[in-house]
mmCIF file as Biopython writes it, N, C-alpha, C and O atoms, coordinates in Angstrom:
data_model
#
loop_
_atom_site.group_PDB
_atom_site.id
_atom_site.type_symbol
_atom_site.label_atom_id
_atom_site.label_alt_id
_atom_site.label_comp_id
_atom_site.label_asym_id
_atom_site.label_entity_id
_atom_site.label_seq_id
_atom_site.pdbx_PDB_ins_code
_atom_site.Cartn_x
_atom_site.Cartn_y
_atom_site.Cartn_z
_atom_site.occupancy
_atom_site.B_iso_or_equiv
_atom_site.auth_seq_id
_atom_site.auth_asym_id
_atom_site.pdbx_PDB_model_num
ATOM 1   N N  . PHE A ? 1  ? 11.268  27.652 -10.031 1.0 0.0 1  A 1 
ATOM 2   C CA . PHE A ? 1  ? 10.173  28.295 -9.283  1.0 0.0 1  A 1 
ATOM 3   C C  . PHE A ? 1  ? 8.880   27.532 -9.523  1.0 0.0 1  A 1 
ATOM 4   O O  . PHE A ? 1  ? 8.677   26.935 -10.581 1.0 0.0 1  A 1 
ATOM 5   N N  . GLN A ? 2  ? 8.028   27.563 -8.540  1.0 0.0 2  A 1 
ATOM 6   C CA . GLN A ? 2  ? 6.691   27.011 -8.716  1.0 0.0 2  A 1 
ATOM 7   C C  . GLN A ? 2  ? 5.796   28.100 -9.291  1.0 0.0 2  A 1 
ATOM 8   O O  . GLN A ? 2  ? 5.950   29.279 -8.972  1.0 0.0 2  A 1 
ATOM 9   N N  . LYS A ? 3  ? 4.874   27.698 -10.130 1.0 0.0 3  A 1 
ATOM 10  C CA . LYS A ? 3  ? 3.877   28.642 -10.631 1.0 0.0 3  A 1 
ATOM 11  C C  . LYS A ? 3  ? 2.607   28.397 -9.828  1.0 0.0 3  A 1 
ATOM 12  O O  . LYS A ? 3  ? 2.075   27.287 -9.807  1.0 0.0 3  A 1 
ATOM 13  N N  . HIS A ? 4  ? 2.130   29.445 -9.170  1.0 0.0 4  A 1 
ATOM 14  C CA . HIS A ? 4  ? 0.945   29.326 -8.321  1.0 0.0 4  A 1 
ATOM 15  C C  . HIS A ? 4  ? -0.224  30.065 -8.942  1.0 0.0 4  A 1 
ATOM 16  O O  . HIS A ? 4  ? -0.061  31.090 -9.604  1.0 0.0 4  A 1 
ATOM 17  N N  . GLU A ? 5  ? -1.410  29.514 -8.711  1.0 0.0 5  A 1 
ATOM 18  C CA . GLU A ? 5  ? -2.629  30.109 -9.246  1.0 0.0 5  A 1 
ATOM 19  C C  . GLU A ? 5  ? -3.467  30.646 -8.084  1.0 0.0 5  A 1 
ATOM 20  O O  . GLU A ? 5  ? -3.744  29.932 -7.120  1.0 0.0 5  A 1 
ATOM 21  N N  . PHE A ? 6  ? -3.859  31.899 -8.191  1.0 0.0 6  A 1 
ATOM 22  C CA . PHE A ? 6  ? -4.678  32.532 -7.163  1.0 0.0 6  A 1 
ATOM 23  C C  . PHE A ? 6  ? -5.942  33.109 -7.766  1.0 0.0 6  A 1 
ATOM 24  O O  . PHE A ? 6  ? -5.963  33.541 -8.919  1.0 0.0 6  A 1 
ATOM 25  N N  . PHE A ? 7  ? -6.998  33.108 -6.959  1.0 0.0 7  A 1 
ATOM 26  C CA . PHE A ? 7  ? -8.219  33.833 -7.317  1.0 0.0 7  A 1 
ATOM 27  C C  . PHE A ? 7  ? -8.130  35.190 -6.635  1.0 0.0 7  A 1 
ATOM 28  O O  . PHE A ? 7  ? -7.845  35.265 -5.440  1.0 0.0 7  A 1 
ATOM 29  N N  . VAL A ? 8  ? -8.371  36.263 -7.382  1.0 0.0 8  A 1 
ATOM 30  C CA . VAL A ? 8  ? -8.450  37.601 -6.786  1.0 0.0 8  A 1 
ATOM 31  C C  . VAL A ? 8  ? -9.703  38.254 -7.359  1.0 0.0 8  A 1 
ATOM 32  O O  . VAL A ? 8  ? -9.886  38.284 -8.576  1.0 0.0 8  A 1 
ATOM 33  N N  . ASP A ? 9  ? -10.562 38.774 -6.494  1.0 0.0 9  A 1 
ATOM 34  C CA . ASP A ? 9  ? -11.830 39.346 -6.930  1.0 0.0 9  A 1 
ATOM 35  C C  . ASP A ? 9  ? -11.614 40.707 -7.600  1.0 0.0 9  A 1 
ATOM 36  O O  . ASP A ? 9  ? -11.863 41.751 -6.999  1.0 0.0 9  A 1 
ATOM 37  N N  . MET A ? 10 ? -11.150 40.681 -8.843  1.0 0.0 10 A 1 
ATOM 38  C CA . MET A ? 10 ? -10.865 41.893 -9.605  1.0 0.0 10 A 1 
ATOM 39  C C  . MET A ? 10 ? -12.014 42.147 -10.573 1.0 0.0 10 A 1 
ATOM 40  O O  . MET A ? 10 ? -12.478 41.232 -11.253 1.0 0.0 10 A 1 
ATOM 41  N N  . THR A ? 11 ? -12.464 43.386 -10.627 1.0 0.0 11 A 1 
ATOM 42  C CA . THR A ? 11 ? -13.579 43.704 -11.515 1.0 0.0 11 A 1 
ATOM 43  C C  . THR A ? 11 ? -13.196 44.667 -12.632 1.0 0.0 11 A 1 
ATOM 44  O O  . THR A ? 11 ? -13.955 44.846 -13.584 1.0 0.0 11 A 1 
ATOM 45  N N  . CYS A ? 12 ? -12.025 45.286 -12.523 1.0 0.0 12 A 1 
ATOM 46  C CA . CYS A ? 12 ? -11.662 46.307 -13.507 1.0 0.0 12 A 1 
ATOM 47  C C  . CYS A ? 12 ? -10.143 46.444 -13.623 1.0 0.0 12 A 1 
ATOM 48  O O  . CYS A ? 12 ? -9.385  45.798 -12.899 1.0 0.0 12 A 1 
ATOM 49  N N  . GLU A ? 13 ? -9.724  47.302 -14.552 1.0 0.0 13 A 1 
ATOM 50  C CA . GLU A ? 13 ? -8.293  47.580 -14.731 1.0 0.0 13 A 1 
ATOM 51  C C  . GLU A ? 13 ? -7.664  48.112 -13.445 1.0 0.0 13 A 1 
ATOM 52  O O  . GLU A ? 13 ? -6.524  47.774 -13.126 1.0 0.0 13 A 1 
ATOM 53  N N  . GLY A ? 14 ? -8.395  48.932 -12.715 1.0 0.0 14 A 1 
ATOM 54  C CA . GLY A ? 14 ? -7.886  49.477 -11.455 1.0 0.0 14 A 1 
ATOM 55  C C  . GLY A ? 14 ? -7.508  48.370 -10.483 1.0 0.0 14 A 1 
ATOM 56  O O  . GLY A ? 14 ? -6.493  48.453 -9.792  1.0 0.0 14 A 1 
ATOM 57  N N  . CYS A ? 15 ? -8.335  47.335 -10.440 1.0 0.0 15 A 1 
ATOM 58  C CA . CYS A ? 15 ? -8.070  46.193 -9.561  1.0 0.0 15 A 1 
ATOM 59  C C  . CYS A ? 15 ? -6.798  45.471 -9.995  1.0 0.0 15 A 1 
ATOM 60  O O  . CYS A ? 15 ? -5.944  45.147 -9.170  1.0 0.0 15 A 1 
ATOM 61  N N  . SER A ? 16 ? -6.683  45.225 -11.293 1.0 0.0 16 A 1 
ATOM 62  C CA . SER A ? 16 ? -5.499  44.505 -11.760 1.0 0.0 16 A 1 
ATOM 63  C C  . SER A ? 16 ? -4.252  45.368 -11.600 1.0 0.0 16 A 1 
ATOM 64  O O  . SER A ? 16 ? -3.161  44.846 -11.369 1.0 0.0 16 A 1 
ATOM 65  N N  . ASN A ? 17 ? -4.406  46.689 -11.721 1.0 0.0 17 A 1 
ATOM 66  C CA . ASN A ? 17 ? -3.266  47.586 -11.482 1.0 0.0 17 A 1 
ATOM 67  C C  . ASN A ? 17 ? -2.824  47.533 -10.021 1.0 0.0 17 A 1 
ATOM 68  O O  . ASN A ? 17 ? -1.630  47.596 -9.730  1.0 0.0 17 A 1 
ATOM 69  N N  . ALA A ? 18 ? -3.780  47.416 -9.107  1.0 0.0 18 A 1 
ATOM 70  C CA . ALA A ? 18 ? -3.454  47.295 -7.680  1.0 0.0 18 A 1 
ATOM 71  C C  . ALA A ? 18 ? -2.659  46.014 -7.434  1.0 0.0 18 A 1 
ATOM 72  O O  . ALA A ? 18 ? -1.693  46.017 -6.671  1.0 0.0 18 A 1 
ATOM 73  N N  . VAL A ? 19 ? -3.062  44.933 -8.073  1.0 0.0 19 A 1 
ATOM 74  C CA . VAL A ? 19 ? -2.349  43.656 -7.954  1.0 0.0 19 A 1 
ATOM 75  C C  . VAL A ? 19 ? -0.920  43.809 -8.493  1.0 0.0 19 A 1 
ATOM 76  O O  . VAL A ? 19 ? 0.039   43.354 -7.870  1.0 0.0 19 A 1 
ATOM 77  N N  . THR A ? 20 ? -0.797  44.447 -9.642  1.0 0.0 20 A 1 
ATOM 78  C CA . THR A ? 20 ? 0.519   44.677 -10.240 1.0 0.0 20 A 1 
ATOM 79  C C  . THR A ? 20 ? 1.408   45.475 -9.288  1.0 0.0 20 A 1 
ATOM 80  O O  . THR A ? 20 ? 2.580   45.149 -9.105  1.0 0.0 20 A 1 
ATOM 81  N N  . ARG A ? 21 ? 0.843   46.525 -8.682  1.0 0.0 21 A 1 
ATOM 82  C CA . ARG A ? 21 ? 1.607   47.370 -7.751  1.0 0.0 21 A 1 
ATOM 83  C C  . ARG A ? 21 ? 2.129   46.590 -6.555  1.0 0.0 21 A 1 
ATOM 84  O O  . ARG A ? 21 ? 3.315   46.677 -6.236  1.0 0.0 21 A 1 
ATOM 85  N N  . VAL A ? 22 ? 1.266   45.827 -5.885  1.0 0.0 22 A 1 
ATOM 86  C CA . VAL A ? 22 ? 1.722   45.111 -4.679  1.0 0.0 22 A 1 
ATOM 87  C C  . VAL A ? 22 ? 2.736   44.021 -5.015  1.0 0.0 22 A 1 
ATOM 88  O O  . VAL A ? 22 ? 3.651   43.767 -4.232  1.0 0.0 22 A 1 
ATOM 89  N N  . LEU A ? 23 ? 2.582   43.373 -6.174  1.0 0.0 23 A 1 
ATOM 90  C CA . LEU A ? 23 ? 3.534   42.332 -6.551  1.0 0.0 23 A 1 
ATOM 91  C C  . LEU A ? 23 ? 4.885   42.928 -6.942  1.0 0.0 23 A 1 
ATOM 92  O O  . LEU A ? 23 ? 5.929   42.350 -6.640  1.0 0.0 23 A 1 
ATOM 93  N N  . HIS A ? 24 ? 4.868   44.078 -7.611  1.0 0.0 24 A 1 
ATOM 94  C CA . HIS A ? 24 ? 6.139   44.748 -7.940  1.0 0.0 24 A 1 
ATOM 95  C C  . HIS A ? 24 ? 6.856   45.184 -6.666  1.0 0.0 24 A 1 
ATOM 96  O O  . HIS A ? 24 ? 8.081   45.103 -6.575  1.0 0.0 24 A 1 
ATOM 97  N N  . ARG A ? 25 ? 6.083   45.648 -5.681  1.0 0.0 25 A 1 
ATOM 98  C CA . ARG A ? 25 ? 6.667   46.082 -4.418  1.0 0.0 25 A 1 
ATOM 99  C C  . ARG A ? 25 ? 7.308   44.900 -3.696  1.0 0.0 25 A 1 
ATOM 100 O O  . ARG A ? 25 ? 8.376   45.038 -3.100  1.0 0.0 25 A 1 
ATOM 101 N N  . LEU A ? 26 ? 6.660   43.746 -3.747  1.0 0.0 26 A 1 
ATOM 102 C CA . LEU A ? 26 ? 7.214   42.535 -3.123  1.0 0.0 26 A 1 
ATOM 103 C C  . LEU A ? 26 ? 8.523   42.131 -3.810  1.0 0.0 26 A 1 
ATOM 104 O O  . LEU A ? 26 ? 9.501   41.796 -3.141  1.0 0.0 26 A 1 
ATOM 105 N N  . GLY A ? 27 ? 8.537   42.164 -5.135  1.0 0.0 27 A 1 
ATOM 106 C CA . GLY A ? 27 ? 9.733   41.800 -5.894  1.0 0.0 27 A 1 
ATOM 107 C C  . GLY A ? 27 ? 9.937   40.294 -5.984  1.0 0.0 27 A 1 
ATOM 108 O O  . GLY A ? 27 ? 9.320   39.526 -5.246  1.0 0.0 27 A 1 
ATOM 109 N N  . GLY A ? 28 ? 10.806  39.885 -6.895  1.0 0.0 28 A 1 
ATOM 110 C CA . GLY A ? 28 ? 11.113  38.458 -7.047  1.0 0.0 28 A 1 
ATOM 111 C C  . GLY A ? 28 ? 9.966   37.638 -7.592  1.0 0.0 28 A 1 
ATOM 112 O O  . GLY A ? 28 ? 9.870   36.440 -7.327  1.0 0.0 28 A 1 
ATOM 113 N N  . VAL A ? 29 ? 9.083   38.287 -8.362  1.0 0.0 29 A 1 
ATOM 114 C CA . VAL A ? 29 ? 7.934   37.573 -8.914  1.0 0.0 29 A 1 
ATOM 115 C C  . VAL A ? 29 ? 7.796   37.837 -10.413 1.0 0.0 29 A 1 
ATOM 116 O O  . VAL A ? 29 ? 8.090   38.931 -10.894 1.0 0.0 29 A 1 
ATOM 117 N N  . ASN A ? 30 ? 7.351   36.832 -11.125 1.0 0.0 30 A 1 
ATOM 118 C CA . ASN A ? 30 ? 6.872   36.988 -12.498 1.0 0.0 30 A 1 
ATOM 119 C C  . ASN A ? 30 ? 5.415   36.592 -12.422 1.0 0.0 30 A 1 
ATOM 120 O O  . ASN A ? 30 ? 5.073   35.603 -11.773 1.0 0.0 30 A 1 
ATOM 121 N N  . PHE A ? 31 ? 4.553   37.348 -13.075 1.0 0.0 31 A 1 
ATOM 122 C CA . PHE A ? 31 ? 3.137   37.017 -12.945 1.0 0.0 31 A 1 
ATOM 123 C C  . PHE A ? 31 ? 2.339   37.389 -14.179 1.0 0.0 31 A 1 
ATOM 124 O O  . PHE A ? 31 ? 2.743   38.241 -14.972 1.0 0.0 31 A 1 
ATOM 125 N N  . ASP A ? 32 ? 1.207   36.738 -14.323 1.0 0.0 32 A 1 
ATOM 126 C CA . ASP A ? 32 ? 0.234   37.036 -15.379 1.0 0.0 32 A 1 
ATOM 127 C C  . ASP A ? 32 ? -1.103  37.241 -14.698 1.0 0.0 32 A 1 
ATOM 128 O O  . ASP A ? 32 ? -1.469  36.507 -13.781 1.0 0.0 32 A 1 
ATOM 129 N N  . ILE A ? 33 ? -1.827  38.250 -15.160 1.0 0.0 33 A 1 
ATOM 130 C CA . ILE A ? 33 ? -3.153  38.521 -14.608 1.0 0.0 33 A 1 
ATOM 131 C C  . ILE A ? 33 ? -4.192  38.193 -15.666 1.0 0.0 33 A 1 
ATOM 132 O O  . ILE A ? 33 ? -4.127  38.680 -16.795 1.0 0.0 33 A 1 
ATOM 133 N N  . ASP A ? 34 ? -5.147  37.362 -15.285 1.0 0.0 34 A 1 
ATOM 134 C CA . ASP A ? 34 ? -6.261  36.998 -16.161 1.0 0.0 34 A 1 
ATOM 135 C C  . ASP A ? 34 ? -7.499  37.675 -15.578 1.0 0.0 34 A 1 
ATOM 136 O O  . ASP A ? 34 ? -8.226  37.087 -14.778 1.0 0.0 34 A 1 
ATOM 137 N N  . LEU A ? 35 ? -7.725  38.926 -15.994 1.0 0.0 35 A 1 
ATOM 138 C CA . LEU A ? 35 ? -8.811  39.724 -15.421 1.0 0.0 35 A 1 
ATOM 139 C C  . LEU A ? 35 ? -10.205 39.132 -15.636 1.0 0.0 35 A 1 
ATOM 140 O O  . LEU A ? 35 ? -10.979 39.076 -14.680 1.0 0.0 35 A 1 
ATOM 141 N N  . PRO A ? 36 ? -10.566 38.682 -16.860 1.0 0.0 36 A 1 
ATOM 142 C CA . PRO A ? 36 ? -11.918 38.141 -17.057 1.0 0.0 36 A 1 
ATOM 143 C C  . PRO A ? 36 ? -12.236 36.963 -16.136 1.0 0.0 36 A 1 
ATOM 144 O O  . PRO A ? 36 ? -13.373 36.812 -15.690 1.0 0.0 36 A 1 
ATOM 145 N N  . ASN A ? 37 ? -11.227 36.126 -15.850 1.0 0.0 37 A 1 
ATOM 146 C CA . ASN A ? 37 ? -11.446 34.956 -14.986 1.0 0.0 37 A 1 
ATOM 147 C C  . ASN A ? 37 ? -11.039 35.199 -13.543 1.0 0.0 37 A 1 
ATOM 148 O O  . ASN A ? 37 ? -11.093 34.293 -12.713 1.0 0.0 37 A 1 
ATOM 149 N N  . LYS A ? 38 ? -10.621 36.453 -13.243 1.0 0.0 38 A 1 
ATOM 150 C CA . LYS A ? 38 ? -10.244 36.834 -11.876 1.0 0.0 38 A 1 
ATOM 151 C C  . LYS A ? 38 ? -9.140  35.943 -11.314 1.0 0.0 38 A 1 
ATOM 152 O O  . LYS A ? 38 ? -9.193  35.529 -10.155 1.0 0.0 38 A 1 
ATOM 153 N N  . LYS A ? 39 ? -8.140  35.652 -12.144 1.0 0.0 39 A 1 
ATOM 154 C CA . LYS A ? 39 ? -7.040  34.800 -11.696 1.0 0.0 39 A 1 
ATOM 155 C C  . LYS A ? 39 ? -5.712  35.507 -11.864 1.0 0.0 39 A 1 
ATOM 156 O O  . LYS A ? 39 ? -5.524  36.323 -12.766 1.0 0.0 39 A 1 
ATOM 157 N N  . VAL A ? 40 ? -4.796  35.169 -10.967 1.0 0.0 40 A 1 
ATOM 158 C CA . VAL A ? 40 ? -3.433  35.684 -11.054 1.0 0.0 40 A 1 
ATOM 159 C C  . VAL A ? 40 ? -2.511  34.474 -10.975 1.0 0.0 40 A 1 
ATOM 160 O O  . VAL A ? 40 ? -2.613  33.662 -10.055 1.0 0.0 40 A 1 
ATOM 161 N N  . TYR A ? 41 ? -1.608  34.361 -11.950 1.0 0.0 41 A 1 
ATOM 162 C CA . TYR A ? 41 ? -0.631  33.268 -11.977 1.0 0.0 41 A 1 
ATOM 163 C C  . TYR A ? 41 ? 0.717   33.859 -11.593 1.0 0.0 41 A 1 
ATOM 164 O O  . TYR A ? 41 ? 1.201   34.789 -12.238 1.0 0.0 41 A 1 
ATOM 165 N N  . ILE A ? 42 ? 1.323   33.316 -10.540 1.0 0.0 42 A 1 
ATOM 166 C CA . ILE A ? 42 ? 2.570   33.879 -10.037 1.0 0.0 42 A 1 
ATOM 167 C C  . ILE A ? 42 ? 3.673   32.832 -10.017 1.0 0.0 42 A 1 
ATOM 168 O O  . ILE A ? 42 ? 3.501   31.714 -9.529  1.0 0.0 42 A 1 
ATOM 169 N N  . ASP A ? 43 ? 4.799   33.235 -10.561 1.0 0.0 43 A 1 
ATOM 170 C CA . ASP A ? 43 ? 6.018   32.441 -10.584 1.0 0.0 43 A 1 
ATOM 171 C C  . ASP A ? 43 ? 6.966   33.082 -9.594  1.0 0.0 43 A 1 
ATOM 172 O O  . ASP A ? 43 ? 7.394   34.215 -9.816  1.0 0.0 43 A 1 
ATOM 173 N N  . SER A ? 44 ? 7.315   32.401 -8.501  1.0 0.0 44 A 1 
ATOM 174 C CA . SER A ? 44 ? 8.100   33.076 -7.480  1.0 0.0 44 A 1 
ATOM 175 C C  . SER A ? 44 ? 8.786   32.117 -6.536  1.0 0.0 44 A 1 
ATOM 176 O O  . SER A ? 44 ? 8.380   30.965 -6.384  1.0 0.0 44 A 1 
ATOM 177 N N  . GLU A ? 45 ? 9.853   32.622 -5.894  1.0 0.0 45 A 1 
ATOM 178 C CA . GLU A ? 45 ? 10.497  31.829 -4.844  1.0 0.0 45 A 1 
ATOM 179 C C  . GLU A ? 45 ? 9.827   32.079 -3.492  1.0 0.0 45 A 1 
ATOM 180 O O  . GLU A ? 45 ? 10.108  31.377 -2.521  1.0 0.0 45 A 1 
ATOM 181 N N  . HIS A ? 46 ? 8.942   33.078 -3.428  1.0 0.0 46 A 1 
ATOM 182 C CA . HIS A ? 46 ? 8.216   33.346 -2.180  1.0 0.0 46 A 1 
ATOM 183 C C  . HIS A ? 46 ? 7.233   32.208 -1.905  1.0 0.0 46 A 1 
ATOM 184 O O  . HIS A ? 46 ? 6.749   31.557 -2.830  1.0 0.0 46 A 1 
ATOM 185 N N  . ASN A ? 47 ? 6.944   31.976 -0.617  1.0 0.0 47 A 1 
ATOM 186 C CA . ASN A ? 47 ? 5.977   30.918 -0.317  1.0 0.0 47 A 1 
ATOM 187 C C  . ASN A ? 47 ? 4.545   31.420 -0.531  1.0 0.0 47 A 1 
ATOM 188 O O  . ASN A ? 47 ? 4.299   32.619 -0.666  1.0 0.0 47 A 1 
ATOM 189 N N  . VAL A ? 48 ? 3.624   30.478 -0.556  1.0 0.0 48 A 1 
ATOM 190 C CA . VAL A ? 48 ? 2.221   30.773 -0.851  1.0 0.0 48 A 1 
ATOM 191 C C  . VAL A ? 48 ? 1.643   31.775 0.145   1.0 0.0 48 A 1 
ATOM 192 O O  . VAL A ? 48 ? 0.919   32.689 -0.252  1.0 0.0 48 A 1 
ATOM 193 N N  . ASP A ? 49 ? 1.953   31.616 1.434   1.0 0.0 49 A 1 
ATOM 194 C CA . ASP A ? 49 ? 1.410   32.521 2.451   1.0 0.0 49 A 1 
ATOM 195 C C  . ASP A ? 49 ? 1.817   33.970 2.188   1.0 0.0 49 A 1 
ATOM 196 O O  . ASP A ? 49 ? 0.997   34.883 2.284   1.0 0.0 49 A 1 
ATOM 197 N N  . THR A ? 50 ? 3.092   34.167 1.856   1.0 0.0 50 A 1 
ATOM 198 C CA . THR A ? 50 ? 3.592   35.508 1.558   1.0 0.0 50 A 1 
ATOM 199 C C  . THR A ? 50 ? 2.870   36.087 0.349   1.0 0.0 50 A 1 
ATOM 200 O O  . THR A ? 50 ? 2.463   37.248 0.362   1.0 0.0 50 A 1 
ATOM 201 N N  . LEU A ? 51 ? 2.710   35.280 -0.696  1.0 0.0 51 A 1 
ATOM 202 C CA . LEU A ? 51 ? 2.046   35.751 -1.910  1.0 0.0 51 A 1 
ATOM 203 C C  . LEU A ? 51 ? 0.583   36.098 -1.641  1.0 0.0 51 A 1 
ATOM 204 O O  . LEU A ? 51 ? 0.074   37.107 -2.128  1.0 0.0 51 A 1 
ATOM 205 N N  . LEU A ? 52 ? -0.084  35.247 -0.858  1.0 0.0 52 A 1 
ATOM 206 C CA . LEU A ? 52 ? -1.492  35.484 -0.555  1.0 0.0 52 A 1 
ATOM 207 C C  . LEU A ? 52 ? -1.667  36.752 0.284   1.0 0.0 52 A 1 
ATOM 208 O O  . LEU A ? 52 ? -2.551  37.565 0.014   1.0 0.0 52 A 1 
ATOM 209 N N  . GLU A ? 53 ? -0.816  36.913 1.302   1.0 0.0 53 A 1 
ATOM 210 C CA . GLU A ? 53 ? -0.874  38.133 2.124   1.0 0.0 53 A 1 
ATOM 211 C C  . GLU A ? 53 ? -0.650  39.374 1.265   1.0 0.0 53 A 1 
ATOM 212 O O  . GLU A ? 53 ? -1.309  40.398 1.450   1.0 0.0 53 A 1 
ATOM 213 N N  . THR A ? 54 ? 0.285   39.269 0.329   1.0 0.0 54 A 1 
ATOM 214 C CA . THR A ? 54 ? 0.574   40.391 -0.573  1.0 0.0 54 A 1 
ATOM 215 C C  . THR A ? 54 ? -0.643  40.722 -1.428  1.0 0.0 54 A 1 
ATOM 216 O O  . THR A ? 54 ? -1.002  41.890 -1.575  1.0 0.0 54 A 1 
ATOM 217 N N  . LEU A ? 55 ? -1.277  39.699 -1.989  1.0 0.0 55 A 1 
ATOM 218 C CA . LEU A ? 55 ? -2.469  39.929 -2.815  1.0 0.0 55 A 1 
ATOM 219 C C  . LEU A ? 55 ? -3.603  40.543 -1.998  1.0 0.0 55 A 1 
ATOM 220 O O  . LEU A ? 55 ? -4.374  41.354 -2.512  1.0 0.0 55 A 1 
ATOM 221 N N  . LYS A ? 56 ? -3.704  40.154 -0.725  1.0 0.0 56 A 1 
ATOM 222 C CA . LYS A ? 56 ? -4.776  40.681 0.126   1.0 0.0 56 A 1 
ATOM 223 C C  . LYS A ? 56 ? -4.569  42.153 0.462   1.0 0.0 56 A 1 
ATOM 224 O O  . LYS A ? 56 ? -5.512  42.835 0.862   1.0 0.0 56 A 1 
ATOM 225 N N  . LYS A ? 57 ? -3.325  42.653 0.302   1.0 0.0 57 A 1 
ATOM 226 C CA . LYS A ? 57 ? -3.060  44.074 0.539   1.0 0.0 57 A 1 
ATOM 227 C C  . LYS A ? 57 ? -3.803  44.966 -0.439  1.0 0.0 57 A 1 
ATOM 228 O O  . LYS A ? 57 ? -3.922  46.170 -0.212  1.0 0.0 57 A 1 
ATOM 229 N N  . THR A ? 58 ? -4.309  44.388 -1.530  1.0 0.0 58 A 1 
ATOM 230 C CA . THR A ? 58 ? -5.092  45.169 -2.485  1.0 0.0 58 A 1 
ATOM 231 C C  . THR A ? 58 ? -6.480  45.479 -1.923  1.0 0.0 58 A 1 
ATOM 232 O O  . THR A ? 58 ? -7.198  46.314 -2.474  1.0 0.0 58 A 1 
ATOM 233 N N  . GLY A ? 59 ? -6.864  44.808 -0.824  1.0 0.0 59 A 1 
ATOM 234 C CA . GLY A ? 59 ? -8.205  44.983 -0.271  1.0 0.0 59 A 1 
ATOM 235 C C  . GLY A ? 59 ? -9.230  44.095 -0.964  1.0 0.0 59 A 1 
ATOM 236 O O  . GLY A ? 59 ? -10.419 44.144 -0.649  1.0 0.0 59 A 1 
ATOM 237 N N  . LYS A ? 60 ? -8.767  43.289 -1.904  1.0 0.0 60 A 1 
ATOM 238 C CA . LYS A ? 60 ? -9.671  42.384 -2.625  1.0 0.0 60 A 1 
ATOM 239 C C  . LYS A ? 60 ? -9.667  41.015 -1.960  1.0 0.0 60 A 1 
ATOM 240 O O  . LYS A ? 60 ? -8.701  40.624 -1.305  1.0 0.0 60 A 1 
ATOM 241 N N  . ASN A ? 61 ? -10.764 40.300 -2.144  1.0 0.0 61 A 1 
ATOM 242 C CA . ASN A ? 61 ? -10.847 38.925 -1.674  1.0 0.0 61 A 1 
ATOM 243 C C  . ASN A ? 61 ? -9.885  38.089 -2.530  1.0 0.0 61 A 1 
ATOM 244 O O  . ASN A ? 61 ? -9.962  38.117 -3.758  1.0 0.0 61 A 1 
ATOM 245 N N  . ALA A ? 62 ? -8.988  37.354 -1.886  1.0 0.0 62 A 1 
ATOM 246 C CA . ALA A ? 62 ? -8.016  36.541 -2.621  1.0 0.0 62 A 1 
ATOM 247 C C  . ALA A ? 62 ? -7.922  35.158 -1.988  1.0 0.0 62 A 1 
ATOM 248 O O  . ALA A ? 62 ? -8.033  35.014 -0.770  1.0 0.0 62 A 1 
ATOM 249 N N  . SER A ? 63 ? -7.718  34.154 -2.817  1.0 0.0 63 A 1 
ATOM 250 C CA . SER A ? 63 ? -7.528  32.808 -2.290  1.0 0.0 63 A 1 
ATOM 251 C C  . SER A ? 63 ? -6.586  32.022 -3.197  1.0 0.0 63 A 1 
ATOM 252 O O  . SER A ? 63 ? -6.443  32.310 -4.386  1.0 0.0 63 A 1 
ATOM 253 N N  . TYR A ? 64 ? -5.950  31.023 -2.597  1.0 0.0 64 A 1 
ATOM 254 C CA . TYR A ? 64 ? -4.979  30.189 -3.313  1.0 0.0 64 A 1 
ATOM 255 C C  . TYR A ? 64 ? -5.716  29.043 -3.982  1.0 0.0 64 A 1 
ATOM 256 O O  . TYR A ? 64 ? -6.488  28.337 -3.334  1.0 0.0 64 A 1 
ATOM 257 N N  . LEU A ? 65 ? -5.484  28.854 -5.270  1.0 0.0 65 A 1 
ATOM 258 C CA . LEU A ? 65 ? -6.160  27.782 -6.000  1.0 0.0 65 A 1 
ATOM 259 C C  . LEU A ? 65 ? -5.284  26.549 -6.191  1.0 0.0 65 A 1 
ATOM 260 O O  . LEU A ? 65 ? -5.796  25.455 -6.426  1.0 0.0 65 A 1 
ATOM 261 N N  . GLY A ? 66 ? -3.983  26.718 -6.094  1.0 0.0 66 A 1 
ATOM 262 C CA . GLY A ? 66 ? -3.111  25.560 -6.229  1.0 0.0 66 A 1 
ATOM 263 C C  . GLY A ? 66 ? -1.958  25.807 -7.178  1.0 0.0 66 A 1 
ATOM 264 O O  . GLY A ? 66 ? -1.837  26.876 -7.777  1.0 0.0 66 A 1 
ATOM 265 N N  . GLU A ? 67 ? -1.116  24.797 -7.303  1.0 0.0 67 A 1 
ATOM 266 C CA . GLU A ? 67 ? 0.038   24.902 -8.194  1.0 0.0 67 A 1 
ATOM 267 C C  . GLU A ? 67 ? -0.402  24.707 -9.622  1.0 0.0 67 A 1 
ATOM 268 O O  . GLU A ? 67 ? -1.287  23.902 -9.912  1.0 0.0 67 A 1 
ATOM 269 N N  . LYS A ? 68 ? 0.211   25.436 -10.495 1.0 0.0 68 A 1 
ATOM 270 C CA . LYS A ? 68 ? -0.080  25.296 -11.921 1.0 0.0 68 A 1 
ATOM 271 C C  . LYS A ? 68 ? 1.118   24.607 -12.548 1.0 0.0 68 A 1 
ATOM 272 O O  . LYS A ? 68 ? 2.262   25.009 -12.339 1.0 0.0 68 A 1 
ATOM 273 N N  . SER A ? 69 ? 0.846   23.578 -13.308 1.0 0.0 69 A 1 
ATOM 274 C CA . SER A ? 69 ? 1.962   22.870 -13.944 1.0 0.0 69 A 1 
ATOM 275 C C  . SER A ? 69 ? 2.549   23.767 -15.024 1.0 0.0 69 A 1 
ATOM 276 O O  . SER A ? 69 ? 1.823   24.404 -15.787 1.0 0.0 69 A 1 
ATOM 277 N N  . ALA A ? 70 ? 3.870   23.806 -15.074 1.0 0.0 70 A 1 
ATOM 278 C CA . ALA A ? 70 ? 4.556   24.625 -16.074 1.0 0.0 70 A 1 
ATOM 279 C C  . ALA A ? 70 ? 4.276   24.071 -17.449 1.0 0.0 70 A 1 
ATOM 280 O O  . ALA A ? 70 ? 4.451   22.874 -17.678 1.0 0.0 70 A 1 
ATOM 281 N N  . GLN A ? 71 ? 3.850   24.903 -18.360 1.0 0.0 71 A 1 
ATOM 282 C CA . GLN A ? 71 ? 3.491   24.460 -19.722 1.0 0.0 71 A 1 
ATOM 283 C C  . GLN A ? 71 ? 4.665   24.690 -20.636 1.0 0.0 71 A 1 
ATOM 284 O O  . GLN A ? 71 ? 4.588   24.391 -21.828 1.0 0.0 71 A 1 
#
């Protein structure tokens, strides 16, 4: 899987919980949320467009930052 990095305008736990909810609903994803830096790292077989559309369902501003090299 590719690990993708997204910016999501999250300001609180509620925001990150919304992100968690939509990603769980999508399924087939492993992810980490970095709330202080407003970033979400997603490991998935879904394409970037699908992931971005899913993140936008939270009502937050979201954008794709690029692939993250696996560490």
